[in-house]
N, CA, C and O of each residue as an XYZ file, in Angstrom:
896
protein
N       0.852     -1.212     -0.005
C       0.033      0.036      0.003
C       0.885      1.253     -0.031
O       1.731      1.412      0.849
N       0.734      2.081     -0.936
C       1.587      3.380     -0.888
C       1.382      4.141      0.346
O       0.264      4.313      0.832
N       2.478      4.601      0.854
C       2.400      5.527      1.999
C       3.309      6.717      1.839
O       4.513      6.578      1.624
N       2.730      7.868      1.947
C       3.515      9.116      1.788
C       3.415      9.927      3.016
O       2.353     10.475      3.312
N       4.484     10.030      3.751
C       4.451     10.899      4.997
C       5.244     12.138      4.639
O       4.847     13.240      5.018
N       6.357     12.000      3.920
C       7.285     13.109      3.631
C       7.483     13.137      2.121
O       7.281     12.132      1.440
N       7.910     14.390      1.566
C       8.366     14.375      0.202
C       9.642     13.516      0.058
O      10.259     13.102      1.039
N      10.008     13.268     -1.243
C      10.957     12.140     -1.480
C      12.433     12.408     -1.553
O      13.202     11.495     -1.853
N      12.872     13.650     -1.286
C      14.211     13.946     -1.646
C      15.287     13.103     -0.797
O      16.272     12.581     -1.318
N      15.005     13.038      0.462
C      15.903     12.189      1.290
C      15.981     10.781      0.809
O      17.059     10.186      0.791
N      14.815     10.206      0.401
C      14.811      8.823     -0.046
C      15.464      8.634     -1.383
O      16.089      7.607     -1.649
N      15.310      9.674     -2.258
C      15.905      9.602     -3.596
C      17.440      9.625     -3.353
O      18.126      8.852     -4.021
N      18.003     10.400     -2.504
C      19.483     10.421     -2.248
C      19.812      9.080     -1.674
O      20.825      8.494     -2.055
N      19.004      8.556     -0.770
C      19.299      7.274     -0.162
C      19.320      6.101     -1.224
O      20.130      5.176     -1.157
N      18.402      6.216     -2.164
C      18.338      5.161     -3.270
C      19.602      5.281     -4.120
O      20.140      4.265     -4.560
N      20.103      6.541     -4.369
C      21.294      6.692     -5.105
C      22.494      6.122     -4.371
O      23.377      5.528     -4.990
N      22.535      6.303     -3.016
C      23.600      5.745     -2.286
C      23.604      4.234     -2.289
O      24.667      3.612     -2.288
N      22.398      3.624     -2.293
C      22.302      2.181     -2.353
C      22.837      1.677     -3.731
O      23.580      0.700     -3.824
N      22.427      2.377     -4.736
C      22.878      1.897     -6.080
C      24.390      2.049     -6.281
O      25.011      1.245     -6.977
N      24.989      3.107     -5.655
C      26.386      3.336     -5.936
C      27.307      2.632     -4.951
O      28.409      2.210     -5.301
N      26.827      2.509     -3.682
C      27.781      2.092     -2.631
C      27.366      0.781     -1.939
O      28.186      0.185     -1.240
N      26.116      0.315     -2.114
C      25.675     -0.872     -1.364
C      26.617     -2.107     -1.581
O      26.913     -2.848     -0.643
N      27.056     -2.288     -2.808
C      27.921     -3.449     -3.045
C      29.288     -3.377     -2.332
O      29.922     -4.380     -2.005
N      29.694     -2.092     -2.115
C      30.964     -1.866     -1.472
C      30.874     -1.782      0.089
O      31.697     -2.356      0.801
N      29.885     -1.074      0.567
C      29.754     -0.843      2.028
C      28.650     -1.625      2.678
O      28.584     -1.691      3.906
N      27.753     -2.241      1.867
C      26.528     -2.830      2.451
C      25.451     -1.860      2.500
O      25.708     -0.664      2.637
N      24.199     -2.313      2.391
C      23.021     -1.354      2.321
C      22.858     -0.452      3.527
O      22.618      0.746      3.383
N      22.989     -1.025      4.724
C      22.790     -0.219      5.983
C      23.831      0.914      6.069
O      23.476      2.067      6.312
N      25.115      0.578      5.867
C      26.117      1.604      5.888
C      25.981      2.615      4.801
O      26.236      3.794      5.044
N      25.603      2.237      3.641
C      25.385      3.149      2.491
C      24.292      4.169      2.849
O      24.414      5.361      2.569
N      23.253      3.673      3.459
C      22.145      4.559      3.823
C      22.527      5.436      4.992
O      22.178      6.616      4.978
N      23.222      4.944      6.008
C      23.581      5.798      7.115
C      24.602      6.861      6.667
O      24.639      7.971      7.199
N      25.447      6.481      5.652
C      26.402      7.506      5.185
C      25.742      8.704      4.678
O      26.298      9.795      4.812
N      24.471      8.589      4.041
C      23.802      9.803      3.577
C      23.466     10.714      4.716
O      23.631     11.928      4.600
N      23.003     10.176      5.807
C      22.739     11.001      7.018
C      23.942     11.716      7.503
O      23.906     12.903      7.828
N      25.087     10.928      7.552
C      26.322     11.535      8.031
C      26.732     12.745      7.120
O      27.157     13.788      7.616
N      26.592     12.569      5.791
C      27.007     13.567      4.823
C      26.030     14.761      4.917
O      26.493     15.893      4.774
N      24.781     14.594      5.134
C      23.848     15.661      5.297
C      24.268     16.412      6.618
O      24.222     17.642      6.663
N      24.663     15.685      7.651
C      25.107     16.361      8.882
C      26.396     17.171      8.750
O      26.533     18.254      9.318
N      27.342     16.610      7.980
C      28.575     17.325      7.659
C      28.294     18.640      6.883
O      28.884     19.688      7.147
N      27.365     18.524      5.921
C      26.963     19.694      5.146
C      26.355     20.720      6.072
O      26.609     21.916      5.923
N      25.566     20.280      7.016
C      24.957     21.269      8.001
C      26.002     21.886      8.790
O      25.860     23.076      9.069
N      27.058     21.249      9.204
C      28.080     21.864      9.974
C      28.877     22.903      9.123
O      29.313     23.938      9.627
N      29.041     22.584      7.839
C      29.668     23.594      6.990
C      28.774     24.819      6.768
O      29.271     25.945      6.725
N      27.493     24.616      6.631
C      26.622     25.791      6.489
C      26.493     26.602      7.754
O      26.313     27.819      7.734
N      26.593     25.881      8.860
C      26.569     26.617     10.172
C      27.865     27.480     10.274
O      27.785     28.626     10.715
N      28.968     26.993      9.905
C      30.178     27.755      9.942
C      30.123     28.986      9.013
O      30.599     30.059      9.382
N      29.557     28.833      7.838
C      29.371     29.950      6.916
C      28.454     30.940      7.442
O      28.722     32.140      7.395
N      27.281     30.444      7.989
C      26.244     31.364      8.555
C      26.860     32.170      9.699
O      26.826     33.401      9.683
N      27.409     31.493     10.666
C      27.931     32.179     11.855
C      29.133     33.087     11.503
O      29.331     34.121     12.141
N      29.911     32.711     10.515
C      31.043     33.591     10.111
C      30.476     34.841      9.511
O      31.003     35.906      9.830
N      29.490     34.838      8.702
C      28.950     36.070      8.133
C      28.309     36.892      9.256
O      28.469     38.113      9.252
N      27.589     36.294     10.220
C      26.909     37.041     11.241
C      27.836     37.631     12.372
O      27.657     38.742     12.872
N      28.847     36.761     12.718
C      29.619     37.033     13.929
C      31.089     37.170     13.763
O      31.739     37.822     14.580
N      31.673     36.556     12.692
C      33.078     36.570     12.396
C      33.648     35.234     12.351
O      32.996     34.261     12.731
N      34.934     35.131     11.866
C      35.544     33.843     11.558
C      35.650     32.914     12.802
O      35.245     31.752     12.777
N      36.201     33.478     13.857
C      36.375     32.648     15.045
C      35.117     32.174     15.606
O      35.040     31.024     16.037
N      34.102     32.989     15.635
C      32.849     32.578     16.125
C      32.124     31.536     15.222
O      31.355     30.690     15.679
N      32.431     31.666     13.904
C      31.929     30.659     12.994
C      32.465     29.270     13.267
O      31.731     28.282     13.216
N      33.708     29.208     13.546
C      34.353     27.886     13.932
C      33.711     27.402     15.280
O      33.323     26.241     15.414
N      33.621     28.317     16.243
C      33.032     27.902     17.541
C      31.605     27.360     17.391
O      31.220     26.361     17.999
N      30.816     28.094     16.521
C      29.456     27.621     16.350
C      29.337     26.249     15.739
O      28.473     25.452     16.104
N      30.226     25.990     14.796
C      30.276     24.683     14.138
C      30.674     23.564     15.146
O      30.090     22.480     15.137
N      31.680     23.851     16.015
C      32.026     22.885     17.010
C      30.980     22.649     18.010
O      30.744     21.502     18.391
N      30.265     23.782     18.510
C      29.232     23.552     19.414
C      28.078     22.681     18.842
O      27.581     21.793     19.535
N      27.670     22.927     17.622
C      26.649     22.093     17.026
C      27.074     20.706     16.907
O      26.272     19.804     17.152
N      28.342     20.449     16.531
C      28.786     19.071     16.358
C      28.782     18.286     17.675
O      28.682     17.059     17.673
N      28.891     19.010     18.806
C      28.912     18.383     20.152
C      27.579     18.248     20.831
O      27.498     17.679     21.920
N      26.518     18.760     20.213
C      25.211     18.723     20.885
C      24.610     17.311     20.803
O      24.645     16.690     19.741
N      24.067     16.808     21.899
C      23.484     15.482     21.854
C      22.420     15.276     20.743
O      22.359     14.228     20.101
N      21.625     16.277     20.556
C      20.624     16.167     19.504
C      21.226     15.935     18.046
O      20.758     15.128     17.243
N      22.264     16.708     17.831
C      22.898     16.608     16.493
C      23.575     15.204     16.346
O      23.462     14.584     15.288
N      24.246     14.726     17.358
C      24.897     13.468     17.312
C      23.867     12.359     17.126
O      24.036     11.441     16.324
N      22.832     12.483     17.877
C      21.732     11.479     17.846
C      21.125     11.306     16.503
O      21.050     10.204     15.960
N      20.678     12.442     15.957
C      19.892     12.523     14.701
C      20.752     12.082     13.541
O      20.293     11.314     12.694
N      21.963     12.536     13.479
C      22.849     12.258     12.324
C      23.326     10.804     12.314
O      23.979     10.387     11.357
N      23.019     10.028     13.346
C      23.417      8.617     13.346
C      22.152      7.787     12.964
O      22.208      6.557     12.962
N      21.047      8.441     12.650
C      19.819      7.766     12.205
C      19.469      8.083     10.788
O      19.889      9.120     10.274
N      18.701      7.216     10.115
C      18.256      7.445      8.838
C      16.946      8.222      8.845
O      15.871      7.649      8.668
N      17.048      9.549      9.054
C      15.942     10.384      9.270
C      15.974     11.582      8.228
O      17.022     12.146      7.911
N      14.757     11.907      7.740
C      14.716     13.124      6.835
C      15.144     14.355      7.493
O      15.492     15.305      6.791
N      15.157     14.441      8.762
C      15.517     15.626      9.517
C      16.964     16.055      9.115
O      17.272     17.247      9.098
N      17.811     15.106      8.806
C      19.174     15.462      8.477
C      19.183     16.250      7.148
O      19.934     17.221      7.050
N      18.428     15.902      6.172
C      18.350     16.770      4.980
C      17.676     18.057      5.261
O      18.069     19.069      4.681
N      16.716     18.104      6.083
C      16.007     19.302      6.502
C      16.990     20.226      7.203
O      17.006     21.412      6.877
N      17.748     19.803      8.069
C      18.745     20.600      8.837
C      19.724     21.258      7.781
O      19.972     22.462      7.862
N      20.232     20.538      6.880
C      21.134     21.047      5.935
C      20.535     22.176      5.089
O      21.116     23.252      4.946
N      19.329     21.886      4.524
C      18.736     22.889      3.639
C      18.279     24.166      4.329
O      18.381     25.260      3.775
N      17.754     24.001      5.599
C      17.335     25.168      6.318
C      18.590     26.064      6.609
O      18.581     27.274      6.383
N      19.655     25.403      7.119
C      20.872     26.217      7.431
C      21.487     26.825      6.211
O      22.014     27.937      6.251
N      21.416     26.041      5.041
C      22.076     26.538      3.791
C      21.273     27.733      3.280
O      21.857     28.699      2.790
N      19.891     27.680      3.389
C      19.069     28.782      2.875
C      19.314     29.983      3.740
O      19.457     31.066      3.172
N      19.379     29.914      5.078
C      19.608     31.053      5.908
C      20.979     31.658      5.716
O      21.151     32.869      5.855
N      21.955     30.832      5.400
C      23.250     31.336      5.074
C      23.163     32.183      3.771
O      23.706     33.288      3.730
N      22.517     31.698      2.757
C      22.459     32.464      1.556
C      21.653     33.782      1.799
O      21.972     34.799      1.182
N      20.675     33.783      2.634
C      19.970     35.047      2.866
C      20.816     36.046      3.639
O      20.705     37.258      3.457
N      21.671     35.500      4.515
C      22.621     36.431      5.183
C      23.604     37.029      4.175
O      23.995     38.189      4.305
N      23.987     36.280      3.217
C      24.847     36.836      2.146
C      24.135     37.904      1.304
O      24.739     38.875      0.846
N      22.866     37.690      1.126
C      21.979     38.667      0.368
C      21.851     39.933      1.113
O      22.158     40.996      0.572
N      21.393     39.878      2.382
C      20.983     41.042      3.083
C      22.045     41.683      3.957
O      21.978     42.886      4.210
N      23.029     40.916      4.431
C      24.074     41.446      5.172
C      25.396     41.681      4.346
O      26.149     42.638      4.526
N      25.573     40.715      3.447
C      26.804     40.823      2.549
C      26.511     41.574      1.250
O      27.415     41.773      0.439
N      25.234     42.003      1.036
C      24.853     42.730     -0.073
C      25.227     41.982     -1.413
O      25.747     42.568     -2.363
N      24.933     40.701     -1.409
C      25.242     39.793     -2.592
C      23.910     39.248     -3.097
O      23.585     38.100     -2.796
N      23.125     40.016     -3.849
C      21.844     39.643     -4.303
C      21.912     38.330     -5.211
O      20.909     37.636     -5.379
N      23.044     38.050     -5.740
C      23.137     36.872     -6.550
C      22.899     35.555     -5.832
O      22.692     34.518     -6.461
N      22.931     35.607     -4.545
C      22.702     34.470     -3.698
C      21.196     34.080     -3.527
O      20.836     33.045     -2.968
N      20.350     35.016     -4.066
C      18.880     34.786     -3.930
C      18.415     33.498     -4.630
O      17.709     32.703     -4.010
N      18.780     33.270     -5.872
C      18.364     31.952     -6.473
C      18.836     30.721     -5.702
O      18.123     29.721     -5.618
N      20.036     30.802     -5.143
C      20.486     29.672     -4.322
C      19.668     29.525     -3.039
O      19.363     28.415     -2.606
N      19.326     30.647     -2.452
C      18.376     30.592     -1.277
C      17.091     29.860     -1.703
O      16.574     29.008     -0.981
N      16.608     30.207     -2.859
C      15.358     29.543     -3.287
C      15.476     28.112     -3.483
O      14.567     27.362     -3.126
N      16.616     27.656     -4.069
C      16.897     26.248     -4.349
C      16.971     25.519     -2.953
O      16.426     24.427     -2.795
N      17.619     26.118     -2.006
C      17.758     25.446     -0.714
C      16.437     25.372      0.041
O      16.142     24.404      0.742
N      15.618     26.487     -0.140
C      14.286     26.432      0.496
C      13.414     25.442     -0.114
O      12.630     24.801      0.585
N      13.502     25.262     -1.448
C      12.741     24.217     -2.130
C      13.261     22.898     -1.657
O      12.460     21.976     -1.504
N      14.526     22.728     -1.415
C      15.091     21.479     -0.948
C      14.641     21.179      0.444
O      14.512     20.004      0.790
N      14.389     22.189      1.284
C      13.857     22.003      2.641
C      12.511     21.448      2.570
O      12.177     20.529      3.317
N      11.674     21.991      1.659
C      10.264     21.434      1.449
C      10.345     20.054      0.964
O       9.658     19.190      1.509
N      11.141     19.764     -0.034
C      11.261     18.398     -0.586
C      11.828     17.360      0.393
O      11.784     16.156      0.144
N      12.339     17.844      1.465
C      12.843     16.959      2.548
C      11.819     16.564      3.593
O      11.754     15.413      4.025
N      10.959     17.618      4.019
C      10.064     17.374      5.053
C       8.715     18.221      4.945
O       7.978     18.356      5.922
N       8.466     18.720      3.838
C       7.223     19.458      3.651
C       7.325     20.892      4.074
O       8.387     21.511      4.005
N       6.186     21.419      4.519
C       6.061     22.864      4.717
C       6.828     23.371      5.909
O       7.067     24.575      6.001
N       7.234     22.502      6.842
C       7.855     22.970      8.010
C       9.198     23.609      7.697
O       9.624     24.535      8.388
N       9.884     23.106      6.630
C      11.108     23.720      6.232
C      11.016     25.156      5.790
O      11.686     26.009      6.374
N      10.212     25.472      4.776
C      10.039     26.821      4.400
C       9.494     27.725      5.491
O       9.796     28.918      5.500
N       8.705     27.198      6.406
C       8.140     28.031      7.568
C       9.351     28.458      8.480
O       9.478     29.616      8.877
N      10.161     27.526      8.761
C      11.292     27.869      9.624
C      12.222     28.914      8.928
O      12.680     29.871      9.553
N      12.469     28.696      7.658
C      13.308     29.638      6.931
C      12.629     31.018      6.854
O      13.281     32.058      6.952
N      11.311     30.991      6.677
C      10.589     32.316      6.564
C      10.834     33.136      7.815
O      10.992     34.350      7.684
N      10.879     32.580      9.014
C      11.084     33.404     10.237
C      12.469     34.129     10.126
O      12.572     35.326     10.397
N      13.508     33.379      9.727
C      14.780     33.962      9.612
C      14.820     35.000      8.524
O      15.456     36.041      8.690
N      14.143     34.740      7.383
C      14.062     35.645      6.206
C      13.399     36.936      6.664
O      13.904     37.998      6.301
N      12.322     36.936      7.425
C      11.631     38.098      7.842
C      12.562     39.047      8.703
O      12.583     40.265      8.527
N      13.310     38.407      9.627
C      14.251     39.231     10.423
C      15.297     39.854      9.584
O      15.618     41.029      9.766
N      15.869     39.083      8.628
C      16.959     39.642      7.785
C      16.424     40.747      6.866
O      17.038     41.806      6.739
N      15.278     40.493      6.228
C      14.754     41.474      5.242
C      14.339     42.786      5.889
O      14.506     43.845      5.284
N      13.789     42.741      7.128
C      13.500     43.972      7.850
C      14.689     44.738      8.203
O      14.733     45.965      8.120
N      15.756     43.923      8.641
C      16.945     44.644      8.998
C      17.549     45.276      7.696
O      18.046     46.401      7.742
N      17.509     44.605      6.624
C      18.018     45.114      5.341
C      17.174     46.402      4.907
O      17.724     47.382      4.404
N      15.829     46.327      5.133
C      15.060     47.467      4.786
C      15.438     48.716      5.584
O      15.407     49.820      5.040
N      15.786     48.565      6.837
C      16.217     49.679      7.640
C      17.546     50.287      7.156
O      17.809     51.482      7.296
N      18.349     49.412      6.590
C      19.648     49.937      6.096
C      19.491     50.644      4.729
O      19.982     51.762      4.575
N      18.850     50.051      3.778
C      18.758     50.612      2.432
C      17.556     51.430      2.140
O      17.572     52.255      1.226
N      16.483     51.224      2.906
C      15.242     51.974      2.679
C      14.412     51.354      1.517
O      14.903     50.474      0.809
N      13.226     51.793      1.341
C      12.340     51.269      0.309
C      12.948     51.449     -1.062
O      12.855     50.533     -1.879
N      13.556     52.561     -1.355
C      14.110     52.820     -2.660
C      15.199     51.836     -2.963
O      15.285     51.337     -4.085
N      16.022     51.545     -2.006
C      17.073     50.524     -2.286
C      16.537     49.130     -2.469
O      17.055     48.349     -3.267
N      15.462     48.809     -1.700
C      14.921     47.474     -1.864
C      14.161     47.333     -3.174
O      13.980     46.208     -3.641
N      13.699     48.443     -3.801
C      12.888     48.332     -4.971
C      13.649     48.552     -6.287
O      13.050     48.753     -7.344
N      14.967     48.509     -6.194
C      15.699     48.666     -7.436
C      15.346     47.468     -8.400
O      15.044     46.363     -7.950
N      15.395     47.729     -9.668
C      15.006     46.745    -10.643
C      15.693     45.345    -10.511
O      15.062     44.293    -10.619
N      17.011     45.416    -10.272
C      17.775     44.142    -10.083
C      17.303     43.397     -8.854
O      17.169     42.173     -8.872
N      17.040     44.169     -7.737
C      16.549     43.535     -6.513
C      15.231     42.891     -6.723
O      15.056     41.714     -6.407
N      14.241     43.666     -7.276
C      12.936     43.085     -7.536
C      12.969     41.908     -8.477
O      12.214     40.951     -8.303
N      13.878     41.964     -9.527
C      13.856     40.820    -10.535
C      14.483     39.607     -9.849
O      14.010     38.493    -10.075
N      15.490     39.755     -9.050
C      16.080     38.543     -8.398
C      15.154     37.989     -7.389
O      14.999     36.772     -7.289
N      14.526     38.844     -6.631
C      13.486     38.358     -5.663
C      12.413     37.601     -6.369
O      12.088     36.470     -6.007
N      11.848     38.234     -7.401
C      10.830     37.476     -8.198
C      11.274     36.196     -8.753
O      10.531     35.217     -8.679
N      12.511     36.118     -9.344
C      13.062     34.944     -9.814
C      13.161     33.878     -8.748
O      12.795     32.722     -8.965
N      13.691     34.305     -7.526
C      13.846     33.366     -6.483
C      12.458     32.746     -5.985
O      12.355     31.565     -5.653
N      11.444     33.627     -5.967
C      10.161     33.133     -5.580
C       9.581     32.111     -6.532
O       9.029     31.089     -6.124
N       9.726     32.430     -7.878
C       9.242     31.533     -8.850
C       9.982     30.190     -8.822
O       9.379     29.128     -8.976
N      11.323     30.265     -8.620
C      12.108     29.065     -8.523
C      11.716     28.219     -7.390
O      11.604     27.003     -7.550
N      11.486     28.815     -6.181
C      11.112     28.065     -5.013
C       9.769     27.402     -5.202
O       9.599     26.226     -4.881
N       8.789     28.168     -5.736
C       7.413     27.683     -5.957
C       7.460     26.576     -6.999
O       6.681     25.631     -6.881
N       8.304     26.628     -7.993
C       8.371     25.618     -8.992
C       8.849     24.280     -8.393
O       8.322     23.218     -8.725
N       9.862     24.354     -7.499
C      10.333     23.188     -6.927
C       9.352     22.552     -6.003
O       9.297     21.324     -5.945
N       8.557     23.319     -5.261
C       7.565     22.824     -4.320
C       6.378     22.303     -5.160
O       5.910     21.195     -4.897
N       5.892     23.027     -6.120
C       4.651     22.578     -6.827
C       4.970     21.412     -7.741
O       4.060     20.646     -8.057
N       6.190     21.231     -8.181
C       6.453     20.133     -9.072
C       6.097     18.813     -8.424
O       5.521     17.913     -9.036
N       6.468     18.741     -7.148
C       6.176     17.433     -6.493
C       4.703     17.398     -5.956
O       4.065     16.347     -6.007
N       4.185     18.507     -5.460
C       2.776     18.561     -4.927
C       1.832     18.143     -6.062
O       0.986     17.264     -5.898
N       2.003     18.797     -7.211
C       1.083     18.565     -8.340
C       1.185     17.115     -8.767
O       0.169     16.470     -9.027
N       2.429     16.586     -8.845
C       2.580     15.214     -9.231
C       1.947     14.249     -8.278
O       1.357     13.250     -8.691
N       2.073     14.562     -6.897
C       1.442     13.677     -5.902
C      -0.114     13.810     -6.080
O      -0.799     12.792     -5.978
N      -0.636     14.892     -6.315
C      -2.067     15.038     -6.484
C      -2.593     14.270     -7.698
O      -3.632     13.610     -7.661
N      -1.831     14.393     -8.751
C      -2.218     13.835    -10.026
C      -2.149     12.300     -9.972
O      -3.085     11.617    -10.387
N      -1.050     11.776     -9.467
C      -0.790     10.351     -9.485
C      -1.386      9.673     -8.231
O      -1.904      8.562     -8.347
N      -1.333     10.260     -7.116
C      -1.756      9.633     -5.863
C      -3.203      9.724     -5.593
O      -3.764      8.928     -4.841
N      -3.848     10.737     -6.230
C      -5.246     10.928     -5.956
C      -5.561     11.698     -4.661
O      -4.675     12.102     -3.908
N      -6.914     11.883     -4.440
C      -7.299     12.739     -3.287
C      -6.962     12.059     -1.999
O      -6.584     12.760     -1.061
N      -7.063     10.739     -1.857
C      -6.863      9.990     -0.606
C      -5.432     10.201     -0.100
O      -5.187     10.583      1.044
N      -4.468      9.917     -1.057
C      -3.116     10.036     -0.709
C      -2.730     11.580     -0.418
O      -1.915     11.865      0.460
N      -3.289     12.432     -1.113
C      -3.102     13.921     -0.903
C      -3.559     14.225      0.520
O      -2.799     14.817      1.286
N      -4.749     13.846      0.887
C      -5.282     14.134      2.176
C      -4.430     13.512      3.294
O      -4.229     14.128      4.341
N      -3.967     12.370      3.079
C      -3.086     11.701      4.053
C      -1.759     12.501      4.212
O      -1.263     12.662      5.328
N      -1.214     12.982      3.124
C      -0.016     13.689      3.264
C      -0.215     15.094      3.801
O       0.503     15.503      4.713
N      -1.148     15.831      3.276
C      -1.354     17.245      3.643
C      -2.007     17.368      4.946
O      -1.418     17.950      5.857
N      -3.264     16.833      5.127
C      -4.029     17.086      6.238
C      -3.609     16.246      7.446
O      -3.359     16.783      8.525
N      -3.532     14.912      7.256
C      -3.164     14.084      8.356
C      -1.764     14.284      8.852
O      -1.555     14.333     10.064
N      -0.765     14.404      7.952
C       0.569     14.530      8.380
C       0.915     15.990      8.816
O       1.523     16.188      9.867
N       0.515     17.025      7.985
C       0.854     18.316      8.329
C       0.058     18.940      9.495
O       0.604     19.461     10.468
N      -1.212     18.850      9.327
C      -2.118     19.389     10.323
C      -2.121     18.536     11.543
O      -2.062     19.050     12.659
N      -2.189     17.217     11.363
C      -2.229     16.277     12.471
C      -1.014     16.333     13.397
O      -1.137     16.211     14.616
N       0.147     16.517     12.798
C       1.308     16.500     13.682
C       1.374     17.676     14.639
O       1.989     17.608     15.703
N       0.677     18.829     14.201
C       0.734     19.979     15.156
C      -0.448     19.900     16.110
O      -0.361     20.455     17.206
N      -1.530     19.254     15.763
C      -2.651     19.162     16.642
C      -2.501     17.943     17.660
O      -3.234     17.863     18.646
N      -1.606     17.085     17.402
C      -1.467     15.904     18.224
C      -2.364     14.794     17.765
O      -2.514     13.810     18.490
N      -2.972     14.889     16.603
C      -3.860     13.914     16.109
C      -3.289     12.853     15.237
O      -3.974     11.869     14.955
N      -1.972     13.004     14.757
C      -1.342     12.043     13.899
C      -0.674     10.873     14.669
O       0.509     10.588     14.485
N      -1.503     10.180     15.570
C      -0.913      9.188     16.395
C      -0.348      8.063     15.650
O       0.620      7.448     16.098
N      -0.924      7.745     14.486
C      -0.386      6.608     13.714
C       1.010      6.936     13.192
O       1.737      6.029     12.785
N       1.398      8.203     13.194
C       2.765      8.583     12.674
C       3.705      8.815     13.811
O       4.826      9.284     13.614
N       3.248      8.481     15.052
C       4.084      8.660     16.249
C       4.051      9.993     16.884
O       4.777     10.236     17.848
N       3.191     10.923     16.355
C       3.121     12.281     16.894
C       1.855     12.241     17.840
O       0.753     12.633     17.456
N       2.085     11.757     19.065
C       0.994     11.552     19.927
C       0.760     12.736     20.919
O      -0.168     12.699     21.727
N       1.588     13.738     20.840
C       1.466     14.888     21.799
C       1.409     16.154     20.976
O       1.858     16.170     19.830
N       0.840     17.261     21.569
C       0.799     18.541     20.884
C       2.258     19.062     20.796
O       3.168     18.575     21.467
N       2.415     20.078     19.929
C       3.768     20.512     19.634
C       4.611     21.017     20.845
O       5.841     20.961     20.843
N       3.863     21.524     21.899
C       4.644     22.112     22.957
C       5.420     21.077     23.726
O       6.171     21.478     24.615
N       5.314     19.741     23.471
C       6.182     18.783     24.109
C       7.613     18.989     23.739
O       8.511     18.515     24.435
N       7.859     19.718     22.610
C       9.269     19.983     22.190
C       9.948     20.879     23.258
O      11.176     20.896     23.338
N       9.186     21.607     24.062
C       9.787     22.458     25.042
C      10.560     21.680     26.048
O      11.538     22.205     26.581
N      10.181     20.422     26.358
C      10.931     19.587     27.228
C      12.018     18.872     26.600
O      12.962     18.488     27.291
N      11.972     18.641     25.257
C      12.928     17.894     24.482
C      14.132     18.759     24.085
O      15.279     18.318     24.151
N      13.842     20.012     23.668
C      14.891     20.817     23.047
C      16.056     21.112     24.024
O      17.206     21.033     23.594
N      15.824     21.446     25.306
C      16.915     21.614     26.224
C      17.906     20.529     26.268
O      19.110     20.779     26.310
N      17.426     19.299     26.259
C      18.311     18.096     26.280
C      19.094     18.074     24.925
O      20.306     17.858     24.929
N      18.412     18.295     23.781
C      19.121     18.250     22.509
C      20.186     19.299     22.387
O      21.182     19.117     21.688
N      19.963     20.442     23.097
C      20.897     21.619     22.893
C      21.997     21.594     23.951
O      22.821     22.508     23.966
N      22.053     20.625     24.814
C      23.209     20.552     25.740
C      24.538     20.378     25.041
O      24.678     19.578     24.116
N      25.531     21.160     25.512
C      26.911     20.962     24.855
C      27.522     19.685     25.215
O      28.628     19.383     24.767
């Protein structure tokens, strides 16, 4: 019976690892290697993000702190889509800091690609997390350059291109799921998984508590 809880990007990468490396490493190691590589990529993006915000030394420190957190060590040793989500969210936020703090508008399309990757890893939660960071950065940028600076043709064009690119990546899979999977599979993915996980109603997916239970989990995950 087809079952769709998450978009397929993590699984596509895992299938590629099986095809390329299973004969050499074995299937379990090949699959776990993908999680490790997503985690290493997230560490690299954390370094770039913190370096842009705080400086070179602080960037290294931020990367080391993340690598030593129990939650990071735990999750990156499991075959979970959260590893791809972590990489794409961090990469997108780094690109946005390059855009609005480093004044490098050419990073906008890359931010869109990474945001689309976050969606294709775990659904709408990825773009929503990125949106919070983007709002803080764009308002800060607006205070620096003003409306006239924000509305320059190149700025508007690249922002529009980035939005179209991000929506194209998201809609390409959503429309395919709706067309091929039908209404039942769509409702299972969108309503049961997305809405149910926040309401505590998606018990068959393991989400048996409302979202505020994360308040007790996060301090443990964030211990150094």
